[in-house]
DRENPA-3360 file (N, C-alpha, C; in nm, 2 decimals, always signed):
BEGIN
1 = MEQNENEK = +6.54/+8.46/-1.76/+6.43/+8.40/-1.71/+6.36/+8.37/-1.84 ~ +6.31/+8.50/-1.89/+6.22/+8.54/-2.02/+6.26/+8.45/-2.11 ~ +6.41/+8.44/-2.14/+6.46/+8.37/-2.26/+6.42/+8.21/-2.23 ~ +6.45/+8.20/-2.14/+6.42/+8.02/-2.11/+6.27/+7.99/-2.15 ~ +6.16/+8.10/-2.10/+6.02/+8.08/-2.13/+5.97/+8.09/-2.24 ~ +6.09/+8.16/-2.37/+6.05/+8.16/-2.51/+6.06/+8.06/-2.55 ~ +6.18/+7.98/-2.52/+6.27/+7.85/-2.55/+6.14/+7.72/-2.54 ~ +6.08/+7.78/-2.44/+5.99/+7.63/-2.39/+5.85/+7.65/-2.47;
9 = VIEETTET = +5.81/+7.79/-2.54/+5.70/+7.79/-2.60/+5.74/+7.79/-2.71 ~ +5.84/+7.76/-2.77/+5.92/+7.72/-2.92/+5.89/+7.56/-2.93 ~ +5.94/+7.52/-2.82/+5.95/+7.37/-2.82/+5.80/+7.34/-2.83 ~ +5.70/+7.37/-2.72/+5.60/+7.32/-2.73/+5.52/+7.35/-2.87 ~ +5.54/+7.48/-2.94/+5.49/+7.52/-3.05/+5.54/+7.39/-3.18 ~ +5.66/+7.35/-3.17/+5.73/+7.25/-3.26/+5.64/+7.17/-3.26 ~ +5.64/+7.09/-3.12/+5.61/+6.98/-3.10/+5.45/+6.94/-3.15 ~ +5.38/+7.07/-3.12/+5.24/+7.04/-3.19/+5.26/+7.08/-3.35;
17 = VETSASKP = +5.29/+7.15/-3.38/+5.32/+7.12/-3.57/+5.33/+6.97/-3.62 ~ +5.47/+6.91/-3.49/+5.48/+6.78/-3.57/+5.34/+6.68/-3.53 ~ +5.32/+6.71/-3.42/+5.20/+6.60/-3.40/+5.06/+6.63/-3.51 ~ +5.02/+6.76/-3.57/+4.93/+6.78/-3.63/+4.97/+6.74/-3.78 ~ +5.10/+6.73/-3.83/+5.14/+6.69/-3.94/+5.13/+6.55/-3.96 ~ +5.15/+6.46/-3.84/+5.13/+6.31/-3.82/+5.00/+6.28/-3.90 ~ +4.91/+6.33/-3.85/+4.74/+6.30/-3.83/+4.68/+6.27/-3.99 ~ +4.69/+6.36/-4.07/+4.68/+6.33/-4.21/+4.71/+6.22/-4.28;
25 = SESVTEET = +4.86/+6.15/-4.21/+4.92/+6.03/-4.30/+4.84/+5.95/-4.22 ~ +4.81/+5.94/-4.11/+4.68/+5.83/-4.01/+4.61/+5.83/-4.08 ~ +4.51/+5.92/-4.15/+4.39/+5.92/-4.22/+4.43/+5.87/-4.32 ~ +4.52/+5.90/-4.41/+4.52/+5.83/-4.56/+4.55/+5.70/-4.52 ~ +4.59/+5.65/-4.44/+4.65/+5.50/-4.44/+4.51/+5.45/-4.38 ~ +4.41/+5.48/-4.33/+4.29/+5.43/-4.28/+4.21/+5.42/-4.42 ~ +4.22/+5.52/-4.51/+4.09/+5.53/-4.63/+4.16/+5.46/-4.70 ~ +4.32/+5.48/-4.75/+4.36/+5.36/-4.82/+4.30/+5.20/-4.78;
33 = AAAESAPA = +4.29/+5.18/-4.64/+4.29/+5.00/-4.61/+4.15/+5.02/-4.65 ~ +4.07/+5.10/-4.63/+3.90/+5.08/-4.63/+3.87/+5.07/-4.80 ~ +3.93/+5.15/-4.87/+3.93/+5.13/-5.01/+4.00/+4.98/-5.05 ~ +4.10/+4.97/-4.97/+4.15/+4.85/-5.04/+4.05/+4.72/-5.01 ~ +3.99/+4.71/-4.88/+3.91/+4.65/-4.86/+3.76/+4.63/-4.92 ~ +3.71/+4.76/-5.00/+3.59/+4.78/-5.04/+3.59/+4.69/-5.14 ~ +3.68/+4.65/-5.23/+3.63/+4.55/-5.33/+3.62/+4.41/-5.30 ~ +3.65/+4.36/-5.20/+3.66/+4.25/-5.13/+3.51/+4.24/-5.08;
41 = AAVRRKRK = +3.49/+4.34/-5.03/+3.34/+4.34/-4.92/+3.22/+4.34/-5.08 ~ +3.28/+4.43/-5.18/+3.17/+4.36/-5.30/+3.16/+4.25/-5.35 ~ +3.25/+4.20/-5.36/+3.29/+4.04/-5.42/+3.17/+3.99/-5.35 ~ +3.20/+3.97/-5.19/+3.16/+3.88/-5.09/+2.96/+3.89/-5.13 ~ +2.95/+4.07/-5.16/+2.79/+4.07/-5.14/+2.74/+4.03/-5.29 ~ +2.79/+4.03/-5.36/+2.76/+3.99/-5.51/+2.76/+3.84/-5.52 ~ +2.87/+3.79/-5.44/+2.82/+3.64/-5.44/+2.69/+3.59/-5.37 ~ +2.64/+3.66/-5.29/+2.53/+3.63/-5.18/+2.43/+3.64/-5.27;
49 = RPYAEPIG = +2.44/+3.76/-5.40/+2.33/+3.83/-5.44/+2.22/+3.72/-5.53 ~ +2.28/+3.65/-5.63/+2.26/+3.55/-5.68/+2.13/+3.44/-5.63 ~ +2.16/+3.43/-5.51/+2.08/+3.32/-5.45/+1.95/+3.38/-5.37 ~ +1.99/+3.53/-5.35/+1.91/+3.59/-5.26/+1.77/+3.59/-5.34 ~ +1.76/+3.68/-5.45/+1.65/+3.69/-5.53/+1.56/+3.59/-5.54 ~ +1.61/+3.46/-5.59/+1.55/+3.34/-5.64/+1.46/+3.28/-5.51 ~ +1.54/+3.28/-5.39/+1.50/+3.24/-5.25/+1.37/+3.30/-5.23 ~ +1.38/+3.46/-5.24/+1.31/+3.49/-5.19/+1.16/+3.51/-5.27;
57 = AAYLLLLL = +1.18/+3.51/-5.41/+1.05/+3.49/-5.52/+1.00/+3.35/-5.44 ~ +1.08/+3.25/-5.46/+0.98/+3.14/-5.43/+0.94/+3.09/-5.28 ~ +1.01/+3.17/-5.20/+0.94/+3.22/-5.04/+0.83/+3.28/-5.03 ~ +0.83/+3.38/-5.15/+0.67/+3.47/-5.14/+0.57/+3.39/-5.21 ~ +0.59/+3.32/-5.33/+0.54/+3.22/-5.40/+0.44/+3.12/-5.30 ~ +0.52/+3.06/-5.22/+0.46/+2.97/-5.15/+0.41/+3.03/-5.02 ~ +0.45/+3.13/-4.97/+0.37/+3.20/-4.84/+0.24/+3.24/-4.94 ~ +0.19/+3.28/-5.05/+0.07/+3.34/-5.12/+0.03/+3.23/-5.12;
65 = IGIVAVIL = +0.03/+3.11/-5.17/-0.04/+2.98/-5.18/-0.10/+2.96/-5.06 ~ -0.01/+2.95/-4.94/-0.07/+2.89/-4.81/-0.14/+3.03/-4.75 ~ -0.18/+3.16/-4.77/-0.26/+3.25/-4.74/-0.37/+3.20/-4.83 ~ -0.39/+3.19/-4.97/-0.49/+3.15/-5.00/-0.55/+3.00/-4.96 ~ -0.49/+2.93/-4.95/-0.55/+2.80/-4.85/-0.61/+2.85/-4.73 ~ -0.54/+2.92/-4.64/-0.62/+2.97/-4.52/-0.71/+3.03/-4.56 ~ -0.73/+3.13/-4.65/-0.87/+3.22/-4.70/-0.96/+3.16/-4.72 ~ -0.96/+3.03/-4.80/-1.04/+2.96/-4.84/-1.12/+2.89/-4.76;
73 = AGIRVGKS = -1.06/+2.85/-4.64/-1.07/+2.75/-4.55/-1.17/+2.87/-4.41 ~ -1.12/+2.93/-4.43/-1.18/+3.07/-4.37/-1.34/+3.11/-4.40 ~ -1.34/+3.13/-4.53/-1.50/+3.17/-4.57/-1.57/+3.03/-4.55 ~ -1.52/+2.94/-4.55/-1.63/+2.82/-4.52/-1.69/+2.81/-4.39 ~ -1.63/+2.91/-4.28/-1.66/+2.90/-4.13/-1.82/+2.95/-4.18 ~ -1.91/+2.88/-4.08/-2.02/+2.94/-4.08/-2.13/+2.90/-4.19 ~ -2.08/+2.84/-4.28/-2.15/+2.81/-4.39/-2.19/+2.66/-4.39 ~ -2.34/+2.67/-4.47/-2.41/+2.50/-4.43/-2.32/+2.38/-4.49;
81 = VFSNEKEI = -2.32/+2.30/-4.41/-2.20/+2.18/-4.41/-2.23/+2.10/-4.53 ~ -2.19/+2.07/-4.66/-2.20/+1.99/-4.74/-2.22/+1.84/-4.72 ~ -2.26/+1.79/-4.80/-2.24/+1.62/-4.76/-2.10/+1.58/-4.81 ~ -2.07/+1.65/-4.93/-1.95/+1.62/-4.97/-1.82/+1.73/-4.96 ~ -1.80/+1.79/-4.85/-1.75/+1.92/-4.80/-1.61/+1.92/-4.87 ~ -1.55/+1.81/-4.87/-1.39/+1.77/-4.93/-1.40/+1.82/-5.05 ~ -1.50/+1.75/-5.10/-1.51/+1.80/-5.27/-1.48/+1.93/-5.30 ~ -1.60/+1.99/-5.23/-1.63/+2.12/-5.26/-1.50/+2.22/-5.22;
89 = EKLELKLY = -1.41/+2.19/-5.11/-1.30/+2.24/-5.07/-1.21/+2.25/-5.21 ~ -1.21/+2.14/-5.25/-1.09/+2.09/-5.36/-1.19/+2.15/-5.48 ~ -1.29/+2.19/-5.52/-1.33/+2.24/-5.61/-1.29/+2.41/-5.60 ~ -1.34/+2.45/-5.53/-1.30/+2.63/-5.49/-1.12/+2.63/-5.50 ~ -1.04/+2.57/-5.46/-0.89/+2.57/-5.52/-0.87/+2.58/-5.62 ~ -0.99/+2.48/-5.73/-0.93/+2.45/-5.89/-1.01/+2.59/-5.94 ~ -1.11/+2.64/-5.90/-1.17/+2.76/-5.96/-1.09/+2.89/-5.91 ~ -0.99/+2.90/-5.82/-0.93/+3.04/-5.79/-0.83/+3.06/-5.89;
97 = PVLMYDPV = -0.78/+2.99/-5.97/-0.71/+3.04/-6.07/-0.78/+3.09/-6.21 ~ -0.92/+3.04/-6.17/-0.99/+3.12/-6.29/-1.10/+3.25/-6.25 ~ -1.13/+3.20/-6.14/-1.26/+3.29/-6.10/-1.18/+3.45/-6.04 ~ -1.04/+3.42/-6.00/-0.96/+3.53/-5.95/-0.94/+3.64/-6.09 ~ -0.96/+3.59/-6.18/-0.96/+3.73/-6.30/-1.08/+3.77/-6.35 ~ -1.18/+3.73/-6.28/-1.33/+3.79/-6.29/-1.36/+3.77/-6.46 ~ -1.36/+3.67/-6.51/-1.36/+3.62/-6.66/-1.50/+3.63/-6.71 ~ -1.51/+3.71/-6.83/-1.64/+3.71/-6.88/-1.72/+3.59/-6.91;
105 = PFETVSDA = -1.84/+3.57/-6.93/-1.91/+3.44/-6.92/-1.89/+3.39/-7.04 ~ -1.91/+3.25/-7.06/-1.90/+3.21/-7.21/-1.98/+3.07/-7.17 ~ -2.02/+3.01/-7.30/-2.09/+2.87/-7.30/-2.04/+2.77/-7.34 ~ -1.91/+2.78/-7.45/-1.83/+2.71/-7.46/-1.69/+2.75/-7.44 ~ -1.59/+2.70/-7.44/-1.45/+2.70/-7.43/-1.41/+2.81/-7.53 ~ -1.43/+2.72/-7.68/-1.39/+2.79/-7.76/-1.45/+2.98/-7.79 ~ -1.53/+2.99/-7.68/-1.59/+3.10/-7.69/-1.53/+3.21/-7.56 ~ -1.44/+3.16/-7.53/-1.36/+3.25/-7.42/-1.26/+3.30/-7.44;
113 = DPVFLLQS = -1.25/+3.39/-7.37/-1.13/+3.50/-7.40/-0.99/+3.41/-7.42 ~ -0.93/+3.42/-7.53/-0.78/+3.34/-7.53/-0.67/+3.37/-7.43 ~ -0.67/+3.49/-7.40/-0.57/+3.55/-7.31/-0.60/+3.48/-7.12 ~ -0.75/+3.49/-7.12/-0.81/+3.45/-6.98/-0.73/+3.33/-6.99 ~ -0.80/+3.23/-7.11/-0.77/+3.07/-7.08/-0.62/+3.07/-7.06 ~ -0.53/+3.13/-7.11/-0.37/+3.12/-7.08/-0.32/+3.18/-6.96 ~ -0.36/+3.27/-6.92/-0.31/+3.31/-6.77/-0.38/+3.25/-6.69 ~ -0.52/+3.20/-6.67/-0.55/+3.07/-6.56/-0.49/+2.96/-6.58;
121 = SITSVMYS = -0.43/+2.90/-6.69/-0.36/+2.80/-6.70/-0.25/+2.81/-6.62 ~ -0.17/+2.91/-6.69/-0.02/+2.96/-6.62/-0.02/+2.96/-6.45 ~ -0.13/+3.03/-6.45/-0.14/+3.06/-6.29/-0.19/+2.93/-6.21 ~ -0.27/+2.84/-6.25/-0.29/+2.70/-6.20/-0.18/+2.63/-6.18 ~ -0.08/+2.64/-6.27/+0.02/+2.56/-6.27/+0.13/+2.63/-6.17 ~ +0.10/+2.76/-6.16/+0.20/+2.82/-6.06/+0.19/+2.80/-5.92 ~ +0.06/+2.73/-5.90/+0.01/+2.68/-5.77/-0.02/+2.53/-5.77 ~ +0.05/+2.46/-5.82/+0.02/+2.33/-5.85/+0.16/+2.25/-5.77;
129 = DKRESYPI = +0.14/+2.13/-5.74/+0.25/+2.07/-5.67/+0.39/+2.11/-5.73 ~ +0.39/+2.12/-5.90/+0.49/+2.10/-5.95/+0.59/+2.21/-5.93 ~ +0.54/+2.34/-5.87/+0.58/+2.48/-5.88/+0.72/+2.45/-5.82 ~ +0.74/+2.37/-5.73/+0.89/+2.33/-5.64/+0.99/+2.29/-5.75 ~ +0.94/+2.24/-5.87/+1.06/+2.14/-5.99/+1.08/+2.29/-6.08 ~ +1.04/+2.42/-6.09/+1.08/+2.48/-6.19/+1.16/+2.58/-6.17 ~ +1.26/+2.61/-6.21/+1.39/+2.68/-6.20/+1.35/+2.86/-6.21 ~ +1.42/+2.93/-6.09/+1.37/+3.06/-6.07/+1.54/+3.15/-6.08;
137 = DNNGMMTI = +1.54/+3.20/-6.21/+1.62/+3.31/-6.23/+1.66/+3.39/-6.12 ~ +1.79/+3.49/-6.14/+1.84/+3.59/-6.04/+1.71/+3.72/-6.06 ~ +1.65/+3.70/-6.14/+1.54/+3.84/-6.16/+1.42/+3.76/-6.12 ~ +1.42/+3.66/-6.03/+1.31/+3.63/-5.99/+1.15/+3.56/-6.11 ~ +1.22/+3.52/-6.21/+1.16/+3.47/-6.29/+1.15/+3.33/-6.30 ~ +1.04/+3.27/-6.32/+1.01/+3.11/-6.33/+0.98/+3.07/-6.45 ~ +1.04/+2.99/-6.48/+1.05/+2.90/-6.63/+0.97/+2.78/-6.62 ~ +0.85/+2.81/-6.67/+0.74/+2.67/-6.69/+0.74/+2.61/-6.84;
145 = PVTDINVE = +0.76/+2.50/-6.85/+0.75/+2.44/-6.99/+0.58/+2.43/-7.04 ~ +0.59/+2.48/-7.19/+0.48/+2.48/-7.22/+0.36/+2.37/-7.22 ~ +0.46/+2.23/-7.21/+0.37/+2.14/-7.21/+0.30/+2.13/-7.10 ~ +0.35/+2.14/-6.95/+0.27/+2.14/-6.86/+0.16/+2.24/-6.84 ~ +0.15/+2.38/-6.93/+0.09/+2.44/-6.91/-0.08/+2.42/-7.01 ~ +0.00/+2.33/-7.13/-0.12/+2.24/-7.21/-0.19/+2.15/-7.14 ~ -0.12/+2.13/-7.07/-0.19/+1.98/-6.96/-0.29/+2.05/-6.84 ~ -0.23/+2.18/-6.79/-0.30/+2.17/-6.71/-0.42/+2.28/-6.75;
153 = AVALFGPD = -0.42/+2.36/-6.88/-0.55/+2.40/-6.94/-0.65/+2.27/-6.95 ~ -0.61/+2.17/-7.02/-0.74/+2.03/-7.04/-0.77/+2.03/-6.92 ~ -0.71/+2.01/-6.78/-0.75/+1.98/-6.65/-0.85/+2.08/-6.62 ~ -0.84/+2.23/-6.66/-0.89/+2.34/-6.61/-1.03/+2.33/-6.70 ~ -1.03/+2.31/-6.85/-1.13/+2.34/-6.91/-1.17/+2.24/-7.03 ~ -1.09/+2.11/-6.99/-1.13/+2.04/-7.08/-1.09/+1.98/-7.21 ~ -1.12/+1.86/-7.26/-1.02/+1.84/-7.40/-1.00/+1.92/-7.49 ~ -1.12/+2.01/-7.53/-1.15/+2.08/-7.65/-1.07/+2.23/-7.62;
161 = VVLTHRNF = -1.00/+2.26/-7.50/-0.95/+2.37/-7.51/-0.81/+2.39/-7.58 ~ -0.80/+2.51/-7.63/-0.65/+2.53/-7.75/-0.61/+2.65/-7.70 ~ -0.50/+2.66/-7.66/-0.41/+2.77/-7.62/-0.36/+2.87/-7.70 ~ -0.37/+2.96/-7.74/-0.28/+3.04/-7.81/-0.15/+3.11/-7.76 ~ -0.05/+3.05/-7.74/+0.09/+3.13/-7.68/+0.14/+3.23/-7.73 ~ +0.18/+3.30/-7.66/+0.21/+3.45/-7.68/+0.26/+3.51/-7.54 ~ +0.35/+3.62/-7.59/+0.36/+3.73/-7.45/+0.23/+3.80/-7.43 ~ +0.21/+3.85/-7.27/+0.11/+3.90/-7.23/+0.11/+3.96/-7.11;
169 = DSFEMTFR = +0.06/+4.05/-7.07/+0.07/+4.15/-6.92/-0.05/+4.08/-6.84 ~ -0.04/+4.09/-6.72/-0.14/+4.07/-6.63/-0.10/+4.14/-6.49 ~ -0.17/+4.22/-6.44/-0.18/+4.29/-6.28/-0.02/+4.34/-6.32 ~ -0.01/+4.41/-6.39/+0.12/+4.50/-6.41/+0.24/+4.40/-6.43 ~ +0.25/+4.27/-6.44/+0.32/+4.19/-6.46/+0.35/+4.14/-6.62 ~ +0.47/+4.10/-6.69/+0.46/+4.04/-6.81/+0.51/+3.92/-6.82 ~ +0.42/+3.81/-6.86/+0.44/+3.71/-6.89/+0.50/+3.66/-7.02 ~ +0.64/+3.62/-7.02/+0.71/+3.61/-7.12/+0.72/+3.48/-7.21;
177 = YDYSNQCY = +0.72/+3.48/-7.38/+0.63/+3.31/-7.37/+0.78/+3.31/-7.47 ~ +0.87/+3.20/-7.46/+1.01/+3.17/-7.54/+0.96/+3.07/-7.63 ~ +0.94/+3.11/-7.76/+0.91/+3.01/-7.87/+1.01/+2.92/-7.90 ~ +1.14/+2.95/-7.87/+1.27/+2.88/-7.90/+1.27/+2.77/-7.81 ~ +1.25/+2.80/-7.70/+1.26/+2.70/-7.58/+1.13/+2.63/-7.54 ~ +1.03/+2.65/-7.61/+0.89/+2.65/-7.56/+0.86/+2.67/-7.41 ~ +0.87/+2.78/-7.37/+0.86/+2.81/-7.22/+0.78/+2.90/-7.20 ~ +0.74/+2.93/-7.07/+0.74/+3.07/-7.03/+0.80/+3.14/-6.92;
185 = RVPASSIY = +0.86/+3.26/-6.92/+0.91/+3.31/-6.80/+0.82/+3.43/-6.75 ~ +0.76/+3.36/-6.63/+0.64/+3.45/-6.55/+0.72/+3.46/-6.40 ~ +0.69/+3.58/-6.35/+0.71/+3.63/-6.22/+0.67/+3.54/-6.10 ~ +0.80/+3.48/-6.03/+0.81/+3.39/-5.94/+0.72/+3.42/-5.81 ~ +0.69/+3.53/-5.81/+0.60/+3.59/-5.67/+0.43/+3.59/-5.68 ~ +0.39/+3.55/-5.82/+0.28/+3.50/-5.85/+0.22/+3.62/-5.86 ~ +0.05/+3.59/-5.83/-0.03/+3.68/-5.86/-0.15/+3.70/-5.74 ~ -0.20/+3.81/-5.70/-0.29/+3.80/-5.60/-0.40/+3.85/-5.69;
193 = GYYIPQIE = -0.54/+3.77/-5.71/-0.64/+3.82/-5.78/-0.76/+3.89/-5.71 ~ -0.85/+3.94/-5.78/-0.96/+4.01/-5.72/-1.05/+3.95/-5.63 ~ -1.07/+3.82/-5.66/-1.17/+3.73/-5.58/-1.13/+3.61/-5.55 ~ -1.20/+3.55/-5.46/-1.18/+3.45/-5.38/-1.32/+3.37/-5.41 ~ -1.34/+3.24/-5.45/-1.46/+3.18/-5.46/-1.50/+3.12/-5.34 ~ -1.63/+3.11/-5.32/-1.72/+3.08/-5.22/-1.84/+3.00/-5.30 ~ -1.83/+2.85/-5.31/-1.97/+2.77/-5.36/-2.04/+2.78/-5.23 ~ -2.20/+2.79/-5.31/-2.30/+2.82/-5.21/-2.38/+2.70/-5.25;
201 = SMKKVDKG = -2.38/+2.64/-5.36/-2.46/+2.49/-5.40/-2.39/+2.45/-5.53 ~ -2.44/+2.32/-5.53/-2.38/+2.22/-5.60/-2.50/+2.16/-5.68 ~ -2.55/+2.16/-5.79/-2.66/+2.10/-5.81/-2.64/+2.02/-5.97 ~ -2.68/+1.91/-5.95/-2.66/+1.81/-6.08/-2.78/+1.82/-6.17 ~ -2.73/+1.89/-6.32/-2.86/+1.91/-6.43/-2.83/+1.79/-6.52 ~ -2.76/+1.73/-6.54/-2.74/+1.61/-6.67/-2.66/+1.50/-6.61 ~ -2.62/+1.38/-6.65/-2.54/+1.31/-6.62/-2.40/+1.37/-6.61 ~ -2.32/+1.35/-6.49/-2.17/+1.40/-6.51/-2.19/+1.53/-6.51;
209 = VYELRVGY = -2.28/+1.62/-6.50/-2.25/+1.74/-6.55/-2.32/+1.84/-6.41 ~ -2.28/+1.91/-6.36/-2.33/+1.99/-6.22/-2.32/+2.16/-6.25 ~ -2.41/+2.22/-6.15/-2.41/+2.38/-6.18/-2.37/+2.42/-6.04 ~ -2.25/+2.49/-6.05/-2.20/+2.53/-5.92/-2.25/+2.67/-5.91 ~ -2.32/+2.72/-5.81/-2.37/+2.87/-5.77/-2.21/+2.92/-5.69 ~ -2.16/+3.02/-5.75/-2.02/+3.03/-5.69/-2.03/+3.20/-5.65 ~ -2.01/+3.22/-5.54/-1.97/+3.37/-5.46/-1.86/+3.42/-5.48 ~ -1.84/+3.55/-5.53/-1.72/+3.61/-5.54/-1.69/+3.68/-5.44;
217 = VANTGSYS = -1.60/+3.65/-5.36/-1.53/+3.72/-5.23/-1.46/+3.82/-5.25 ~ -1.47/+3.94/-5.23/-1.36/+4.06/-5.25/-1.24/+3.99/-5.19 ~ -1.13/+3.99/-5.29/-1.00/+3.95/-5.22/-0.92/+4.04/-5.10 ~ -0.98/+4.05/-4.98/-0.87/+4.17/-4.91/-0.79/+4.10/-4.84 ~ -0.74/+3.95/-4.81/-0.63/+3.86/-4.76/-0.69/+3.81/-4.62 ~ -0.81/+3.85/-4.57/-0.83/+3.76/-4.40/-0.95/+3.79/-4.43 ~ -1.00/+3.67/-4.42/-1.16/+3.66/-4.38/-1.21/+3.58/-4.28 ~ -1.12/+3.51/-4.19/-1.16/+3.44/-4.07/-1.22/+3.49/-3.96;
225 = FDAMGKRF = -1.22/+3.63/-3.93/-1.25/+3.70/-3.81/-1.28/+3.84/-3.85 ~ -1.41/+3.88/-3.78/-1.43/+4.00/-3.75/-1.38/+4.11/-3.67 ~ -1.44/+4.19/-3.66/-1.34/+4.32/-3.59/-1.39/+4.29/-3.44 ~ -1.52/+4.18/-3.41/-1.49/+4.17/-3.25/-1.46/+4.02/-3.24 ~ -1.37/+4.01/-3.33/-1.29/+3.84/-3.29/-1.38/+3.73/-3.35 ~ -1.53/+3.74/-3.38/-1.59/+3.65/-3.43/-1.56/+3.58/-3.53 ~ -1.55/+3.42/-3.56/-1.53/+3.38/-3.67/-1.64/+3.41/-3.81 ~ -1.63/+3.45/-3.91/-1.76/+3.47/-3.98/-1.75/+3.45/-4.14;
233 = SPTPDKYM = -1.87/+3.43/-4.21/-1.83/+3.42/-4.38/-1.87/+3.56/-4.42 ~ -1.79/+3.62/-4.51/-1.81/+3.75/-4.58/-1.94/+3.70/-4.69 ~ -1.98/+3.84/-4.71/-2.14/+3.84/-4.85/-2.06/+3.89/-4.95 ~ -2.07/+3.76/-5.06/-2.00/+3.80/-5.19/-2.05/+3.91/-5.24 ~ -1.97/+3.96/-5.32/-2.00/+4.10/-5.39/-2.07/+4.03/-5.55 ~ -2.08/+3.96/-5.61/-2.16/+3.88/-5.67/-2.19/+3.74/-5.67 ~ -2.26/+3.65/-5.79/-2.29/+3.54/-5.80/-2.26/+3.51/-5.98 ~ -2.19/+3.39/-5.95/-2.19/+3.34/-6.11/-2.21/+3.19/-6.12;
241 = TYVVVKNK = -2.25/+3.14/-6.22/-2.31/+2.95/-6.23/-2.16/+2.90/-6.35 ~ -2.12/+2.81/-6.25/-2.01/+2.77/-6.32/-2.06/+2.65/-6.35 ~ -2.04/+2.58/-6.46/-2.09/+2.45/-6.51/-1.96/+2.38/-6.51 ~ -1.96/+2.25/-6.43/-1.85/+2.16/-6.44/-1.88/+2.03/-6.46 ~ -1.79/+1.94/-6.54/-1.80/+1.86/-6.57/-1.75/+1.73/-6.51 ~ -1.78/+1.64/-6.46/-1.67/+1.52/-6.40/-1.64/+1.47/-6.49 ~ -1.49/+1.42/-6.47/-1.41/+1.32/-6.55/-1.33/+1.27/-6.45 ~ -1.34/+1.12/-6.44/-1.37/+1.05/-6.31/-1.32/+1.10/-6.19;
249 = KDYYISAI = -1.21/+1.13/-6.13/-1.23/+1.20/-5.98/-1.21/+1.32/-5.98 ~ -1.19/+1.40/-6.12/-1.19/+1.53/-6.09/-1.28/+1.62/-6.18 ~ -1.26/+1.72/-6.22/-1.41/+1.80/-6.27/-1.32/+1.92/-6.38 ~ -1.42/+1.98/-6.48/-1.34/+2.07/-6.59/-1.45/+2.13/-6.58 ~ -1.41/+2.28/-6.62/-1.52/+2.42/-6.61/-1.55/+2.38/-6.79 ~ -1.68/+2.39/-6.84/-1.74/+2.40/-6.96/-1.78/+2.50/-7.00 ~ -1.83/+2.60/-6.90/-1.93/+2.72/-6.93/-1.90/+2.80/-6.78 ~ -1.93/+2.94/-6.80/-1.96/+3.01/-6.70/-2.04/+3.14/-6.76;
257 = RDAETAEN = -2.17/+3.12/-6.66/-2.31/+3.18/-6.71/-2.34/+3.29/-6.61 ~ -2.39/+3.41/-6.61/-2.46/+3.48/-6.51/-2.54/+3.41/-6.44 ~ -2.58/+3.41/-6.29/-2.63/+3.36/-6.21/-2.79/+3.34/-6.28 ~ -2.84/+3.45/-6.32/-3.00/+3.41/-6.35/-3.04/+3.35/-6.45 ~ -2.92/+3.32/-6.57/-2.94/+3.22/-6.68/-2.90/+3.04/-6.65 ~ -2.89/+3.03/-6.52/-2.88/+2.91/-6.51/-2.99/+2.84/-6.53 ~ -2.99/+2.70/-6.58/-3.06/+2.60/-6.59/-3.14/+2.56/-6.47 ~ -3.26/+2.51/-6.48/-3.32/+2.47/-6.34/-3.24/+2.32/-6.33;
265 = PTETH = -3.24/+2.28/-6.20/-3.17/+2.16/-6.16/-3.24/+2.05/-6.14 ~ -3.21/+1.93/-6.21/-3.28/+1.81/-6.19/-3.27/+1.71/-6.10 ~ -3.15/+1.71/-6.00/-3.12/+1.67/-5.90/-3.01/+1.74/-5.79 ~ -3.03/+1.72/-5.70/-2.92/+1.78/-5.59/-2.83/+1.72/-5.57 ~ -2.70/+1.73/-5.58/-2.60/+1.62/-5.53/-2.55/+1.64/-5.41;
% end
């Protein structure tokens, strides 16, 4: 009887050892399969990546442009209505790529900081309708032809503007000038500036020349509602006078002055 029990224990022990021995083999098989499938998964991920970053950068740019338009519309709520309201709104959009950098005042465009003229012109192109035609690489950098930037500079600052093309940094981002291909490679995510423009008045001082009293509203992202949910217009941090010249149906900036140095108006527009 005791011998039969011992034989049974031996059989159970042998069976347990065999079962345990078989488990590492199964584990190795699973690991091998996972290792074999890993390169394929990596390839699939790699194939997706070239498109993800450019699309993401382009989406961020479009989203930012939309936000700026909404903010500009929001800060006008509660202000006195101009007889040429649409023209004022158009001017605010035009001023945004300039005012956002809080430029140093100048009397002629030749006195303006060359880097400021360049970065404002590039930013204006990035906010223009042409932005969708510019290619974006895998690093989220947009390629913009120098010719388009030069044209935009004239639209912003008039026919006397001359850009000095170079590499420069802005808001911790680098703008690369490619001399060989005559283009710039700039971050497609765009730039969110210090201020949003709020035009308080537009006064004629000469034939085709106007002074804009422009409020610098701190750019915090949203201005449509206050804490109580009521619409409001924020108080600008400061004011500057922008002198603009009418050029057919558009305007260009000829000077930026401290508000107190502005000329007396001869006619209200």
